C-alpha positions as CSV (number, residue, x, y, z in Angstrom):
1,M,159.4,-11.2,77.1
2,S,155.9,-10.1,78.2
3,N,153.6,-12.7,79.7
4,V,150.5,-10.7,78.8
5,K,148.4,-12.5,76.3
6,R,146.8,-10.9,73.3
7,N,143.0,-10.7,73.4
8,I,141.3,-12.0,70.4
9,E,137.7,-11.0,69.7
10,L,134.8,-12.5,67.7
11,L,132.6,-9.5,66.9
12,C,129.0,-10.3,66.0
13,P,126.0,-8.3,64.7
14,A,122.8,-7.9,66.7
15,R,119.7,-6.3,65.3
16,D,117.9,-6.4,68.6
17,Y,118.0,-7.9,72.1
18,R,116.9,-11.3,71.0
19,A,119.6,-11.5,68.3
20,A,122.1,-10.2,70.8
21,V,121.3,-13.0,73.3
22,A,121.6,-15.6,70.4
23,A,125.0,-14.2,69.4
24,I,126.3,-14.2,73.0
25,D,125.0,-17.7,73.7
26,C,126.7,-19.0,70.6
27,G,130.1,-17.6,71.5
28,A,130.4,-13.9,70.6
29,D,133.1,-12.0,72.5
30,A,131.6,-8.6,71.4
31,L,128.5,-7.2,69.7
32,Y,127.8,-4.3,67.5
33,I,124.3,-2.9,67.5
34,G,122.5,0.1,66.1
35,A,120.6,2.6,68.1
36,N,117.5,4.3,66.7
37,Q,119.5,7.2,65.2
38,F,122.7,7.9,63.4
39,G,123.6,4.4,62.4
40,A,124.5,3.0,59.0
41,R,121.4,0.7,59.0
42,R,118.2,2.8,59.2
43,G,116.4,-0.5,60.0
44,A,117.8,-0.5,63.5
45,T,115.3,0.7,66.1
46,N,116.9,-0.1,69.4
47,S,116.2,2.4,72.2
48,T,118.7,3.3,74.9
49,D,116.7,1.0,77.3
50,D,116.9,-1.8,74.7
51,I,120.7,-1.5,74.5
52,A,120.9,-1.3,78.3
53,R,119.3,-4.8,78.5
54,V,121.9,-6.0,75.9
55,V,124.7,-4.6,78.0
56,A,123.5,-6.2,81.2
57,Y,123.4,-9.6,79.7
58,A,126.6,-9.3,77.7
59,H,128.7,-8.1,80.6
60,L,127.8,-11.2,82.6
61,F,130.2,-13.0,80.3
62,G,132.7,-10.2,79.7
63,V,131.2,-9.6,76.3
64,R,131.5,-6.0,75.1
65,V,128.9,-4.0,73.4
66,Y,129.7,-1.4,70.7
67,V,127.1,0.9,69.3
68,T,127.2,2.1,65.7
69,L,126.9,5.8,65.4
70,N,128.6,5.8,62.0
71,T,126.7,8.2,59.8
72,I,127.9,11.6,58.9
73,L,126.2,14.4,60.9
74,Y,124.7,17.6,59.6
75,E,125.0,20.7,61.7
76,S,121.5,20.5,63.0
77,E,122.1,17.0,64.3
78,L,125.2,17.6,66.4
79,K,123.3,18.2,69.7
80,D,121.1,15.2,69.3
81,A,124.0,13.0,68.4
82,E,126.0,14.0,71.4
83,R,122.9,13.6,73.7
84,L,122.4,10.0,72.4
85,A,126.1,9.2,72.7
86,R,126.2,10.3,76.3
87,E,123.0,8.4,77.1
88,L,124.6,5.2,75.6
89,I,127.7,5.8,77.7
90,A,125.6,6.1,80.8
91,V,124.0,2.7,80.3
92,G,127.4,1.1,80.0
93,V,128.3,0.6,76.3
94,D,131.9,-0.2,75.8
95,A,132.6,1.8,72.6
96,L,131.1,3.9,69.9
97,I,131.8,3.1,66.3
98,V,131.9,6.4,64.4
99,Q,132.6,7.8,61.0
100,D,132.2,11.5,61.6
101,M,135.1,13.2,63.4
102,A,132.6,15.4,65.2
103,Y,132.4,12.7,67.8
104,R,136.1,13.1,68.5
105,E,135.5,16.8,69.3
106,M,132.8,16.1,71.8
107,N,135.2,14.8,74.5
108,L,133.2,11.7,75.1
109,P,134.3,9.5,78.0
110,V,134.3,6.3,75.9
111,E,136.4,4.3,73.5
112,L,136.0,5.5,69.9
113,H,136.4,3.0,67.1
114,A,137.0,4.4,63.6
115,S,134.4,2.8,61.4
116,T,135.3,1.2,58.1
117,Q,133.2,4.1,56.8
118,V,136.3,6.3,57.5
119,C,137.9,4.3,54.6
120,N,140.8,2.9,56.6
121,M,143.3,1.7,54.0
122,T,146.7,3.1,54.6
123,P,149.4,3.0,57.3
124,E,149.5,6.8,57.4
125,G,145.7,7.0,57.9
126,A,145.6,4.4,60.6
127,K,148.6,6.0,62.5
128,F,146.8,9.3,62.4
129,L,143.7,7.8,63.9
130,E,145.7,6.2,66.6
131,D,147.6,9.4,67.4
132,S,144.3,11.4,67.5
133,G,142.7,9.2,70.2
134,F,141.0,6.3,68.5
135,T,141.2,3.0,70.4
136,R,140.5,0.9,67.3
137,V,140.7,1.1,63.5
138,I,138.2,-1.0,61.5
139,L,139.9,-1.9,58.2
140,E,138.4,-1.6,54.7
141,R,137.4,-4.9,53.3
142,A,139.4,-4.5,50.1
143,L,142.7,-4.7,51.8
144,S,145.2,-7.5,51.1
145,L,147.1,-9.4,53.8
146,D,150.2,-7.5,52.9
147,E,148.4,-4.2,53.2
148,I,147.1,-5.2,56.7
149,K,150.6,-6.2,57.7
150,A,151.9,-2.8,56.6
151,I,149.2,-1.0,58.7
152,R,150.2,-3.2,61.7
153,S,153.8,-2.4,61.3
154,A,153.1,1.3,61.5
155,T,150.7,1.2,64.4
156,T,149.9,-0.3,67.8
157,V,146.2,0.5,67.7
158,D,143.7,-2.4,67.8
159,L,142.9,-3.6,64.3
160,E,139.5,-5.0,63.4
161,C,138.6,-6.7,60.1
162,F,135.6,-8.2,58.5
163,I,135.8,-12.0,57.9
164,H,132.3,-12.9,56.7
165,G,129.3,-11.4,54.9
166,A,128.4,-8.9,52.2
167,I,131.0,-6.6,50.7
168,C,130.6,-3.0,49.6
169,V,132.1,-2.9,46.1
170,G,133.1,0.7,46.7
171,H,135.5,1.7,49.3
172,S,133.4,2.1,52.4
173,G,132.4,5.7,53.1
174,R,133.6,6.8,49.7
175,C,130.7,5.5,47.7
176,Y,127.9,7.9,46.6
177,L,126.3,5.7,44.0
178,S,123.0,5.5,45.9
179,R,123.1,9.2,46.5
180,S,123.6,9.8,42.7
181,Q,120.4,8.0,41.9
182,S,118.2,9.2,44.8
183,S,118.3,11.2,48.0
184,R,119.3,8.0,49.8
185,S,122.9,8.0,50.9
186,G,125.1,5.2,52.3
187,N,126.8,7.7,54.5
188,R,123.4,8.5,56.1
189,G,122.4,4.9,56.6
190,E,120.1,4.7,53.7
191,C,122.0,3.0,50.9
192,S,119.5,1.6,48.2
193,Q,122.2,-0.9,47.0
194,P,122.3,0.2,43.4
195,C,125.5,-1.9,43.1
196,R,123.2,-4.9,43.0
197,L,121.3,-3.6,39.9
198,T,121.8,-4.6,36.3
199,Y,124.0,-2.4,34.1
200,D,125.1,-2.2,30.5
201,L,128.8,-1.8,29.7
202,V,128.9,0.7,26.9
203,T,131.7,2.3,24.8
204,E,131.9,6.0,24.1
205,Q,130.5,5.2,20.6
206,G,127.5,3.5,22.1
207,E,128.5,-0.1,21.5
208,K,127.1,-2.4,24.2
209,I,129.9,-4.8,25.3
210,I,127.8,-6.4,28.0
211,K,124.0,-6.0,28.4
212,G,121.9,-6.3,31.5
213,K,124.3,-7.9,33.9
214,H,125.0,-7.2,37.6
215,L,128.4,-5.7,36.8
216,L,129.0,-4.1,40.2
217,S,127.7,-7.0,42.3
218,V,130.5,-8.9,44.1
219,K,130.5,-12.2,46.0
220,D,130.3,-12.3,49.8
221,F,133.3,-12.3,52.1
222,D,134.7,-15.6,53.6
223,L,138.0,-15.5,55.4
224,S,137.3,-18.5,57.6
225,E,140.4,-20.2,56.5
226,R,142.6,-17.2,57.1
227,I,142.0,-16.5,60.7
228,G,145.3,-17.8,61.9
229,E,147.2,-15.7,59.4
230,L,145.3,-12.6,60.4
231,I,146.0,-13.2,64.1
232,D,149.7,-13.5,63.2
233,A,149.4,-10.3,61.1
234,G,148.2,-8.4,64.2
235,V,144.4,-8.4,63.8
236,M,142.6,-8.8,67.1
237,S,138.9,-8.4,66.3
238,F,137.1,-10.5,63.7
239,K,133.8,-9.1,62.5
240,I,130.8,-10.8,61.0
241,E,128.6,-8.7,58.8
242,G,124.9,-8.9,59.1
243,R,123.4,-6.3,61.4
244,L,119.8,-6.9,60.3
245,K,120.0,-10.7,59.8
246,D,117.6,-13.1,61.5
247,D,118.3,-15.2,64.6
248,N,119.0,-18.4,62.6
249,Y,121.7,-16.6,60.6
250,I,123.3,-15.4,63.8
251,K,123.2,-18.8,65.5
252,N,124.7,-20.6,62.6
253,V,127.4,-18.2,61.5
254,V,128.5,-17.1,65.0
255,S,128.8,-20.8,66.1
256,Y,130.8,-21.6,63.0
257,Y,133.3,-18.8,63.6
258,R,133.5,-19.5,67.3
259,Q,134.8,-22.9,66.3
260,K,137.2,-21.5,63.7
261,I,138.7,-18.9,66.1
262,D,139.0,-21.4,68.9
263,E,140.9,-23.7,66.5
264,A,143.3,-20.9,65.8
265,L,143.7,-20.0,69.5
266,S,144.5,-23.6,70.4
267,T,147.9,-23.4,68.6
268,R,148.7,-19.8,69.8
269,P,149.5,-19.9,73.5
270,D,150.3,-16.2,73.4
271,C,146.6,-15.4,72.6
272,R,143.3,-15.8,74.4
273,R,139.7,-15.1,73.7
274,M,138.2,-11.8,74.9
275,S,135.3,-13.1,76.9
276,V,134.4,-16.1,79.1
277,G,131.9,-18.9,79.0
278,R,131.6,-22.1,76.8
279,S,128.8,-22.4,74.4
280,E,126.7,-25.5,73.8
281,I,124.7,-25.9,70.6
282,E,122.7,-28.8,69.3
283,F,123.5,-28.5,65.6
284,T,126.5,-28.6,63.3
285,P,127.1,-25.0,62.0
286,D,127.5,-24.6,58.2
287,P,127.6,-21.0,56.9
288,R,126.6,-22.3,53.4
289,K,123.2,-22.9,54.8
290,S,122.7,-19.2,55.6
291,F,122.3,-16.2,53.4
292,T,125.3,-16.0,51.1
293,R,126.2,-14.8,47.6
294,D,128.8,-17.5,47.2
295,G,131.9,-17.0,49.2
296,G,135.3,-15.6,48.3
297,E,138.4,-13.9,49.7
298,Y,138.0,-10.8,47.6
299,M,141.3,-8.9,47.5
300,Y,142.9,-10.8,50.4
301,L,145.7,-12.2,48.2
302,G,145.9,-9.1,46.0
303,K,143.9,-7.6,43.1
304,R,142.4,-10.4,41.1
305,A,139.4,-11.4,38.9
306,G,136.7,-13.9,39.8
307,V,135.1,-11.8,42.6
308,A,132.0,-10.7,40.8
309,S,128.5,-12.2,40.6
310,F,127.3,-11.0,37.2
311,N,124.3,-13.2,36.9
312,T,122.5,-12.5,40.2
313,P,123.0,-10.4,43.3
314,K,120.8,-12.7,45.3
315,A,121.8,-15.6,47.7
316,V,121.9,-18.7,45.6
317,G,123.0,-21.0,48.4
318,E,124.8,-24.3,48.2
319,Y,125.3,-26.2,45.0
320,V,123.3,-29.5,45.0
321,G,123.6,-30.8,41.5
322,C,122.1,-30.2,38.1
323,V,118.8,-31.0,36.3
324,A,119.1,-34.4,34.5
325,T,115.6,-34.6,33.0
326,T,112.3,-32.9,33.3
327,D,108.6,-33.7,32.7
328,R,105.5,-31.6,33.2
329,R,105.5,-31.7,37.1
330,S,109.0,-32.7,38.2
331,F,112.7,-33.0,37.4
332,K,115.4,-35.5,38.1
333,L,118.3,-34.2,40.2
334,A,121.8,-35.4,39.3
335,G,123.7,-35.0,42.5
336,R,124.4,-36.5,45.9
337,V,122.6,-34.0,48.1
338,K,119.3,-35.2,49.5
339,L,116.6,-32.6,49.3
340,S,113.5,-32.5,51.4
341,A,110.0,-30.9,51.2
342,S,109.9,-27.2,51.8
343,D,113.5,-26.7,50.7
344,G,114.1,-23.5,48.6
345,L,115.8,-23.9,45.2
346,C,117.2,-21.7,42.6
347,F,118.3,-22.5,39.0
348,L,120.9,-20.5,37.1
349,S,120.0,-19.6,33.6
350,A,121.2,-17.1,31.0
351,E,118.4,-14.7,32.0
352,G,119.2,-14.9,35.7
353,I,117.9,-17.2,38.4
354,I,114.6,-19.1,38.7
355,G,113.4,-19.7,42.3
356,T,111.0,-22.3,43.6
357,N,110.2,-24.5,46.6
358,V,110.1,-28.2,46.9
359,N,106.7,-29.8,47.3
360,R,107.6,-33.4,47.2
361,V,110.7,-35.6,47.0
362,E,110.9,-39.3,45.9
363,G,114.5,-40.4,45.6
364,S,116.1,-38.2,42.9
365,I,112.7,-37.1,41.5
366,I,111.9,-33.6,42.7
367,E,108.4,-32.0,42.4
368,P,108.6,-28.2,42.9
369,N,105.7,-25.9,43.2
370,R,106.3,-24.7,39.7
371,M,108.3,-25.9,36.7
372,E,108.3,-22.8,34.4
373,G,111.8,-22.3,33.0
374,I,113.4,-25.3,34.5
375,K,115.4,-27.2,31.8
376,P,117.9,-30.1,31.6
377,G,121.5,-29.1,32.3
378,M,120.7,-26.3,34.7
379,E,122.7,-26.0,37.9
380,V,120.6,-26.3,41.0
381,Y,121.3,-24.5,44.3
382,R,119.6,-24.8,47.6
383,N,119.1,-21.4,49.2
384,Y,116.9,-22.7,52.0
385,D,117.5,-26.0,53.8
386,H,114.3,-26.6,55.7
387,Q,115.6,-29.4,57.9
388,F,118.7,-27.5,58.8
389,S,116.8,-24.4,59.6
390,Q,114.4,-26.3,61.8
391,A,117.3,-27.9,63.6
392,V,118.9,-24.5,64.3
393,E,115.6,-23.0,65.4
394,R,114.9,-25.9,67.8
395,S,118.4,-26.0,69.1
396,R,118.8,-25.1,72.7
397,T,121.9,-22.9,73.1
398,R,123.5,-22.2,76.4
399,R,126.6,-20.4,77.4
400,A,128.0,-21.2,80.8
401,I,131.0,-20.0,82.8
402,D,133.3,-22.7,84.3
403,T,133.2,-22.7,88.0
404,T,134.8,-24.8,90.8
405,C,133.3,-25.6,94.2
406,V,134.8,-26.4,97.6
407,L,132.2,-27.7,100.1
408,R,133.2,-27.8,103.7
409,L,131.0,-29.7,106.1
410,M,131.5,-29.1,109.8
411,A,129.8,-29.9,113.1
412,D,128.2,-26.5,113.3
413,A,128.2,-25.2,109.7
414,I,128.1,-25.7,106.0
415,E,130.4,-23.5,103.8
416,A,130.4,-23.5,100.0
417,E,133.1,-21.6,98.1
418,Y,132.6,-21.1,94.4
419,T,135.3,-19.7,92.1
420,D,134.8,-18.8,88.4
421,V,137.4,-18.7,85.6
422,D,138.0,-15.0,86.2
423,G,138.9,-15.6,89.8
424,G,135.6,-14.3,91.1
425,K,134.8,-15.9,94.4
426,V,131.8,-16.2,96.7
427,V,131.5,-18.0,100.0
428,V,128.2,-18.9,101.6
429,R,128.2,-20.1,105.2
430,R,125.2,-21.6,106.8
431,S,125.3,-22.1,110.6
432,V,123.7,-25.4,111.4
433,A,124.3,-28.4,113.7
434,L,125.2,-31.5,111.7
435,D,125.1,-35.1,112.8
436,H,127.8,-37.6,111.9
437,S,127.2,-39.3,108.6
438,K,126.7,-43.1,108.6
439,N,128.4,-43.5,105.2
440,E,131.2,-41.0,104.3
441,D,131.5,-42.3,100.7
442,K,127.8,-41.9,100.1
443,M,127.7,-38.4,101.7
444,R,130.6,-37.3,99.6
445,S,128.9,-38.6,96.5
446,V,125.6,-36.9,97.3
447,A,127.4,-33.7,98.1
448,E,129.4,-33.7,94.9
449,E,126.2,-34.4,92.9
450,Q,124.3,-31.6,94.6
451,M,127.0,-28.9,94.4
452,A,127.7,-29.7,90.7
453,K,124.2,-28.8,89.6
454,S,123.8,-25.4,88.0
455,G,120.2,-25.4,86.7
456,D,119.4,-22.5,84.5
457,S,122.2,-20.3,85.9
458,I,125.1,-19.0,83.8
459,F,127.6,-21.3,85.4
460,R,128.9,-24.8,84.8
461,V,130.4,-26.4,87.8
462,T,133.4,-28.4,86.5
463,S,134.7,-29.8,89.8
464,V,133.6,-30.2,93.4
465,R,135.9,-31.0,96.4
466,V,134.1,-32.1,99.6
467,E,135.8,-31.6,102.9
468,G,134.3,-33.1,106.1
469,A,132.2,-35.9,104.6
470,E,132.1,-37.4,108.0
471,W,129.3,-34.9,108.7
472,F,125.8,-35.4,107.3
473,A,123.8,-32.7,105.4
474,T,120.5,-33.2,103.6
475,A,120.3,-32.8,99.9
476,K,117.7,-30.0,100.4
477,L,120.1,-28.0,102.6
478,L,122.9,-28.5,100.1
479,A,120.7,-27.3,97.3
480,E,119.7,-24.2,99.2
481,V,123.4,-23.3,99.8
482,R,124.3,-23.9,96.2
483,R,121.5,-21.8,94.8
484,E,122.4,-18.9,97.1
485,A,126.0,-19.1,96.2
486,L,125.4,-19.2,92.4
487,S,122.9,-16.3,92.7
488,L,125.5,-14.2,94.6
489,M,128.1,-15.1,92.0
490,A,125.8,-13.9,89.2
491,S,125.2,-10.7,91.0
492,Q,128.9,-10.2,91.5
493,R,129.5,-10.7,87.7
494,A,126.7,-8.2,86.9
495,E,128.6,-5.6,88.9
496,H,131.9,-6.3,87.3
497,R,133.3,-3.5,85.2
498,I,135.1,-4.1,82.0
499,E,138.4,-2.3,81.6
500,H,138.5,0.3,78.8
501,D,141.2,2.1,76.9
502,I,139.7,5.6,76.6
503,R,142.1,8.0,74.8
504,T,142.3,11.7,74.4
505,D,143.3,13.9,71.4
506,D,146.0,16.4,72.1
507,G,145.9,17.8,68.6
508,T,149.5,17.2,67.8
509,A,149.0,14.6,65.1
510,I,149.2,15.9,61.5
511,Y,146.6,14.6,59.0
512,P,148.3,13.0,56.0
513,E,146.6,15.4,53.5
514,C,146.4,19.2,53.6
515,R,143.3,19.3,51.4
516,L,140.1,17.4,51.9
517,S,137.9,16.6,48.9
518,P,134.2,16.2,48.9
519,Q,134.8,12.4,49.4
520,H,136.1,13.1,52.9
521,N,132.6,13.7,54.1
522,V,133.0,16.8,56.2
523,V,129.6,18.4,56.6
524,N,129.6,20.0,60.0
525,S,131.6,22.6,62.0
526,L,133.0,20.1,64.6
527,A,134.5,17.9,61.9
528,R,136.0,21.0,60.2
529,N,137.5,22.0,63.6
530,F,139.0,18.6,64.0
531,Y,140.8,18.5,60.7
532,K,141.9,22.1,61.0
533,R,143.4,21.3,64.4
534,H,145.3,18.6,62.7
535,G,146.9,20.7,60.0
536,V,144.3,20.5,57.1
537,E,144.3,23.8,55.2
538,H,141.5,23.5,52.8
539,I,138.2,21.6,53.2
540,V,135.6,21.1,50.5
541,E,132.1,20.4,51.8
542,G,131.1,16.7,51.7
543,L,129.5,15.4,48.6
544,D,126.4,14.3,50.4
545,S,125.4,17.9,51.0
546,W,125.6,18.8,47.3
547,R,122.5,19.3,45.2
548,S,123.9,17.0,42.4
549,T,126.8,14.6,42.0
550,H,127.1,15.2,38.3
551,G,130.7,15.2,37.2
552,E,131.9,13.9,40.5
553,R,133.5,10.6,41.5
554,V,130.7,8.6,43.1
555,M,132.6,5.4,43.7
556,E,136.2,4.4,44.3
557,S,136.8,0.7,44.2
558,S,139.6,-1.9,44.3
559,Y,137.3,-4.0,42.1
560,C,137.8,-3.5,38.4
561,I,135.4,-4.5,35.6
562,R,138.2,-4.6,33.1
563,R,140.2,-7.0,35.2
564,E,137.0,-9.1,35.8
565,I,136.3,-9.5,32.1
566,G,139.9,-10.1,31.0
567,E,140.5,-6.7,29.5
568,C,143.0,-5.2,32.0
569,L,144.8,-2.3,30.5
570,K,148.1,-3.3,32.1
571,Q,148.0,-6.9,30.9
572,G,147.0,-6.0,27.3
573,T,143.6,-5.5,25.8
574,K,141.9,-4.9,22.5
575,L,139.1,-2.9,24.3
576,R,140.8,0.5,24.6
577,D,137.7,2.7,24.2
578,R,136.5,4.7,27.1
579,L,133.8,2.7,29.0
580,Y,130.6,3.6,30.7
581,L,128.0,1.9,32.9
582,E,124.4,2.6,32.1
583,H,121.2,1.8,34.0
584,G,118.1,3.6,32.8
585,R,118.8,7.3,32.8
586,H,121.9,6.8,35.0
587,R,125.3,6.9,33.3
588,Y,128.8,6.6,34.8
589,R,132.2,7.0,33.2
590,L,134.7,4.4,34.2
591,D,138.1,5.9,35.0
592,F,140.9,3.4,35.6
593,D,143.7,4.3,37.9
594,C,146.1,1.6,36.8
595,A,149.0,3.0,39.0
596,R,147.0,2.1,42.1
597,C,144.9,-0.6,40.5
598,R,141.6,1.1,41.2
599,M,138.4,1.9,39.3
600,N,136.4,5.1,39.7
601,L,132.9,5.8,38.7
602,I,132.2,9.4,37.5
603,D,128.5,10.5,37.4
604,C,127.5,11.5,33.9
605,S,123.8,11.0,34.3
606,E,122.8,14.7,33.8
607,A,124.7,14.8,30.5
608,M,123.1,11.6,29.4
609,E,119.7,13.0,30.2
610,R,120.3,16.2,28.3
611,T,121.5,14.2,25.3
612,T,118.5,12.0,25.4
613,K,116.1,15.0,25.6
614,N,117.8,16.6,22.7
């Protein structure tokens, strides 16, 4: 039996250097960050120099940095994309997260991680990516535990899965809903999030079954109680969504999942965390206090209802009670949660949500800045906890690497030896004539105290052994030796190189399909070459390059509206008419693939527009 332990990674988002430092200090083992081009979040603006700074700080703790280059590439962009990729490699990034197979054809000397945008859902697909040189496969969020286990059984490649945050209702990389309504495409980093809009559910005869609800909006992801199961299923990287979230979100959510993963690791001696350094925070993390559309496990236990958020796509926050009574300026809260001034509240109503802020609190009497629409019986949620947010913001966070010290005092020298948890060692020797100490116990105590200090360094000295306490050294001299040693150790860690698993593609793997549809997102010559090398015979140009999506499938989803409203075709329903979603001039036919338990949206908007004009 192998004694090599499995590395387990907490992978966290970073919108910029400041957020990256916050994530690292709170316990991240790896970061994913967007550059200023070719990433699935156009809001990212990090230059290569910015990312170099992130890499430098991250690598001190063995934290890895992955850059998202996960948009599809048009022919005119190939040279710039390769140039950027090589610049990022030159500054030390540990992997590139990619969707477009053009990157596989560029022979880049770096780990390539297959983005969730590749729509990684099957054992065959994951095995192909492994055999064609990808180091890691990032799983689609709609997979169940059993489906993840099946992928693990077929592969040895690193598996990464999301555990927290927003969910794309469509299978990632196979959704063109935004593109069908505008020029903005999710595959190009510009998704306008039309899945969060209101839609009418309409029969072919024009009967409105549901009117003006957020029928494609699903709750956020929360697998915090499933981490142990996922480790046992073979997942090694646990990913938090939120690449453009603020620092408080990062601090709170990362700290929470650091604790959850550490709990899971404590009972699994065959596993270890990917990076080093213990984090210290001054607040109790609670993900309910950060942006969330309620939490759920989506399809983790299989296809099920109860995953949608029809009434609102916004973050409602934590439930705090209900409105007992109202008057002109205030309401009485029935609940046990204590509110405070400046808290943000929302109230659920049949028309949606009503938002307001708290001006004043006196016991259970709450005076908001407006009372319009607030009625007795309404549920009350707090989507901004002012006191908690202040505590997170004020919290000093520090991450430090455990280090031991052996101090040797001699007649003619002082020698300090520091060793960190990775086995890194520095020895500082200072030639100096020492006198005999008058009190050995006191000298030992003073030496232990001085050598244990770490100031604002990245180290935490956990033990000090003093040899030769019969010799006297001043506290000033000891401090000088300590500072020099810790500085050298930091420099040593900065020069440490992380091991990578860079793989090549020999072209022998056969792609599971011989024909690629427009939903496979092939829009450049390098991607076409890749698939042809791997046995694909016919490739249809990717849908994003089409003038119109009319008549095409613009979303494939494991979520099903029929199942959500109790009208599943397999379980029996009275609603057998063909169904459509409508929003303004946009119309989509719902096709239900019951054999695979999936729902498809077919764009019928042009037909609807012609009918309306006629």
